[in-house]
Structures are given as C-alpha cells and as structure tokens.
C-alpha positions, 0 to 999 in steps of 0.5 A: 190514659190509665196505668193498668196493666195489660191482661195476660192471655190464658196459655191454655187459649192458643191465638196462634193458628197454623195454616196446613201445609201444602205439598211441595210442587212436584208432579204428580205419579197418582194423578196423570193422564200425561206427565204428572202436571196438573196433578200436582199443581192441583195438589200443592194448590189445592185446585181440582186437576180437571181445572188445570186440564181445562186450563191447559186445552183452552191455552191450547185452542186460544193460541198454542200456549197451552202445550207449550206452558203444560211442557215446561212445567214438565220439564221444571216441575220436579217428579213425585218420588217413585215407588220401588215397583214403579217402572219409568218410561223413555219418554219420563227418562228424556223429561227427567235428563232435561230438568237435570240439565235445566236445574244444574245450568240453573244453578251453575249462573249462580254461582258467578 
C-alpha cells in the first residue's frame, strides 16, 4: 500500500451532472382531448400523449378500468395554470370542486 496522496480533480471539469427537471404533474391545458390527463402525463413522464390515450382505451376495452382510472386522475391531478383569456367550462368547474374537496379531506386527515 502506498501513502501517496490522491490526485485532486480539475476544477474546470465537473463530475456532477444534473438531470433535466420534469414538469410538475398537472393536467395539460394545451394537449387535451377531454380533460388533459394524457397530455399532463406525457409532459411529466416524457411518453407521448397518444400512447397514454391508447393505453386508456385498451384498459377500457379490457374490462372498463381505463374509464375509471382516467376519471380518477382527472379529479386528482391539479389543472395547469390558465391564461387570462381562457374560459372554464362547467364540467371543468365541477372537476375543480371535486379536486378541492378531495385535497381538503386528505389534508384534514393528516392533522389527526
């Protein structure tokens, strides 16, 4: 065994790499067919929205769980921020109320 000191790294060379940050999981306001769930999953995970839509349809045809999963994600995923000129549909308002109620009840459960 030698007692020679270890070489010091060159300060100009960085050995740490930073992974690109993925966007927050939110429903998409631009890439949407129904509720923006597939577009939001695509932006967050980097998998094309078309593949998510095909997956939801396949799960629906295989036993109906695709519709249930889509509706559950629609309620649980927060919406993307809206621009000042965008209008909110009545269905979207109802989903936002459900999202707030679920989020409020889950926050209240953690306080016990």
